[in-house]
C-alpha positions in Angstrom: -67.3 -85.1 12.9 -63.7 -86.5 13.8 -61.0 -84.7 16.0 -58.3 -86.6 15.0 -55.7 -85.0 17.0 -56.3 -83.4 20.7 -54.5 -84.0 24.0 -56.9 -84.0 26.4 -54.6 -84.6 29.0 -53.6 -81.3 28.9 -56.9 -79.8 29.6 -57.8 -78.6 33.1 -60.6 -79.8 35.2 -63.4 -77.9 34.1 -62.1 -78.0 30.7 -62.1 -81.0 30.4 -65.9 -81.5 31.8 -67.0 -79.2 29.1 -65.5 -80.7 26.2 -67.1 -84.2 27.1 -70.4 -82.5 27.4 -70.0 -82.2 23.8 -68.2 -85.4 22.8 -71.7 -86.6 21.4 -71.4 -84.3 18.7 -68.1 -85.9 17.4 -67.9 -89.7 15.8 -64.5 -89.9 17.6 -61.4 -87.8 19.2 -58.2 -89.1 19.5 -56.3 -88.0 21.9 -52.6 -88.3 21.7 -50.1 -89.1 24.7 -46.5 -87.9 23.8 -44.4 -88.7 26.8 -44.1 -91.5 29.2 -45.4 -89.6 32.0 -48.7 -88.9 30.0 -49.7 -92.5 28.4 -51.5 -93.8 31.4 -53.5 -90.5 32.0 -54.1 -90.5 28.0 -55.1 -94.6 27.9 -57.5 -93.9 30.8 -59.3 -90.8 29.0 -59.7 -93.3 26.0 -63.5 -94.6 26.5 -66.7 -94.2 24.7 -65.8 -92.2 21.3 -62.6 -91.5 22.6 -59.3 -93.6 21.2 -55.9 -93.0 21.9 -52.4 -92.8 20.7 -49.0 -93.2 22.0 -45.5 -92.3 21.5 -42.6 -90.0 21.9 -43.2 -86.2 20.9 -39.7 -85.0 19.3 -38.8 -82.5 22.4 -39.4 -85.2 24.5 -36.9 -87.8 22.4 -34.0 -87.2 24.7 -36.0 -89.7 27.0 -35.8 -92.7 24.7 -34.0 -95.5 26.4 -34.2 -99.1 26.2 -37.0 -98.9 29.3 -39.2 -96.3 27.4 -39.2 -98.3 24.6 -40.3 -101.9 26.2 -42.9 -99.3 28.3 -43.9 -98.0 24.9 -44.3 -101.3 23.3 -46.4 -102.1 26.3 -48.7 -99.3 26.3 -49.4 -99.7 22.1 -51.0 -102.8 22.7 -53.9 -101.2 24.3 -57.0 -101.8 22.6 -58.2 -98.3 22.8 -54.6 -97.5 20.9 -55.3 -96.8 17.0 -51.8 -94.9 16.2 -48.5 -94.1 17.2 -47.2 -90.6 17.7 -46.9 -88.0 17.8 -43.3 -88.7 16.4 -41.3 -86.3 14.2 -38.7 -83.6 14.1 -39.1 -80.3 16.1 -36.1 -78.1 15.2 -37.8 -75.1 16.8 -38.1 -75.9 20.6 -35.1 -78.2 20.2 -32.9 -78.3 17.0 -29.8 -79.7 19.8 -31.5 -83.0 19.9 -31.8 -83.7 15.8 -29.8 -86.7 16.1 -32.3 -88.1 19.2 -35.2 -86.8 17.3 -34.5 -88.9 14.8 -33.7 -92.4 16.8 -37.2 -91.9 18.3 -38.8 -91.3 15.0 -36.9 -94.6 13.8 -38.3 -96.5 16.4 -41.9 -95.4 16.6 -42.1 -95.6 13.1 -40.6 -99.6 13.3 -43.5 -99.7 16.1 -46.0 -98.8 14.4 -45.4 -101.2 11.0 -45.1 -103.8 13.6 -48.5 -103.1 15.0 -50.1 -102.2 11.9 -50.7 -98.9 12.7 -50.6 -95.5 11.3 -48.0 -93.3 12.2 -48.7 -89.6 13.7 -46.1 -86.8 12.6 -45.2 -83.3 14.0 -43.1 -81.0 12.4 -41.7 -77.3 13.4 -38.8 -75.6 12.3 -37.9 -71.3 12.0 -36.3 -72.0 8.6 -37.9 -74.9 6.9 -35.5 -77.3 7.5 -37.3 -79.6 9.8 -39.9 -80.0 7.2 -37.6 -80.8 4.8 -36.1 -83.6 6.6 -39.0 -84.9 7.5 -40.2 -85.0 3.7 -36.5 -86.7 2.7 -37.2 -89.4 5.6 -41.1 -90.0 4.4 -39.4 -90.6 1.0 -36.7 -92.9 2.1 -38.6 -94.8 4.5 -42.3 -94.8 3.0 -44.5 -96.1 5.9 -47.3 -97.4 5.0 -49.8 -95.7 7.1 -49.0 -92.0 8.2 -50.2 -88.7 9.3 -49.1 -85.0 8.6 -50.4 -83.7 11.9 -51.4 -79.5 11.7 -50.7 -79.6 8.2 -48.9 -76.3 7.4 -48.6 -76.5 3.8 -44.7 -77.0 3.0 -44.3 -77.8 -0.3 -41.4 -80.3 -0.3 -43.4 -81.9 2.7 -47.1 -81.9 0.5 -44.6 -83.5 -2.6 -43.3 -86.4 -0.1 -46.8 -86.7 2.0 -48.6 -87.3 -2.1 -45.6 -89.8 -2.9 -46.4 -91.8 -0.1 -50.0 -91.7 0.0 -49.8 -89.7 3.8 -53.0 -88.1 5.4 -53.0 -84.1 5.3 -54.9 -83.2 8.6 -55.6 -79.4 9.0 -56.0 -77.5 12.4 -56.5 -74.1 13.5 -54.4 -72.3 11.1 -56.4 -73.0 8.3 -58.9 -70.6 9.1 -56.5 -68.0 9.9 -56.8 -64.8 7.5 -53.5 -64.7 6.3 -52.5 -68.3 5.9 -54.2 -67.8 2.3 -51.7 -70.7 0.8 -52.5 -73.2 3.0 -55.8 -72.9 1.9 -54.7 -73.4 -1.6 -53.0 -76.5 -0.9 -55.7 -77.9 1.1 -57.8 -77.2 -2.1 -55.5 -79.5 -4.4 -54.9 -82.3 -2.2 -56.7 -85.4 -2.9 -60.4 -85.2 -1.0 -59.9 -89.2 0.2 -56.5 -87.7 1.9 -58.3 -85.3 4.1 -58.4 -85.1 7.7 -59.5 -82.3 10.2 -57.8 -82.0 14.2 -58.0 -79.2 16.9 -54.9 -80.1 18.5 -56.6 -79.3 21.4 -55.9 -76.9 23.7 -53.7 -75.7 21.5 -54.1 -73.7 17.6 -57.5 -72.8 18.2 -59.6 -71.7 14.8 -61.0 -68.4 14.2 -63.4 -67.2 16.3 -61.7 -68.9 19.2 -58.5 -67.3 18.3 -56.7 -66.9 21.5 -58.3 -68.8 23.6 -57.7 -72.9 24.8 -59.3 -74.9 22.2 -61.6 -78.0 22.8 -62.4 -80.7 20.3 -65.8 -80.0 19.3 -64.1 -76.5 18.1 -63.3 -79.1 14.8 -66.5 -77.9 13.5 -65.0 -74.4 12.6 -62.0 -76.2 11.0 -64.1 -78.3 9.1 -66.4 -75.8 8.0 -63.9 -73.6 6.2 -62.5 -76.7 4.5 -65.6 -77.3 2.8 -65.8 -73.9 2.2 -61.7 -74.0 0.5 -63.3 -77.2 -1.8 -67.0 -75.7 -2.5 -68.9 -78.1 -0.8 -71.4 -78.0 2.3 -70.0 -78.8 5.9 -72.1 -81.7 5.8 -70.3 -83.3 2.5 -66.9 -82.5 4.4 -68.4 -84.0 7.2 -69.2 -87.3 5.7 -66.0 -87.2 3.6 -63.4 -86.5 6.1 -65.5 -88.7 9.0 -65.1 -91.6 6.1 -61.1 -90.7 6.0 -60.6 -91.1 9.6 -62.3 -94.2 10.0 -59.8 -95.7 7.2 -56.8 -94.2 8.5 -57.5 -95.1 11.9 -59.8 -98.0 11.6 -62.2 -96.8 15.1 -64.2 -100.0 14.9 
């Protein structure tokens, strides 16, 4: 199994120890540091089968400055870094910073391109506008390797993602009873573009909903994805592990 999106630096010490006990069950884990105060801790956690991504979350986009750009360029060259992000657009929490979010997105996309790394994208809004805007951005900028983290099934984003060859990463919501439309999206997307993740400690899958998430819980999302595609867990595990290797190039 591979957890392509976690935030290990958000875990309490006891939670982290619990998570580490299960690390041998996973082929790889990508832990993401999402603002300047978290980059060094994230890189320190990137050992063994844990790799790192560094970036500026859209809710922290207002922090972008020449100094932050320089620091991100520095940390992005760390040998354990396998992606830039998560960047993107978030109008749910910080709609007022849209211009700053777009500027931070542009910078991180350019940096990912320069370093030959995938770009990990977050999107969230109450009315779908962020998804529409990110879809338009994708079609304009066409990043070479891009991951739609915690894909929520928005039609415009699905169409744009397919157009640019994006990876679609599914998290715990794929397992929620009400999300049949999301499972239908997972059923029709190309097999070679599917990933699974936890977003640890957020978005826990059933049967852990309402609790803090951990990387090894990705098994539940993986199992649901396998069911949706009419495959065994082992078959889907092999496919998503290979997809993650192709995208992030662990080795």
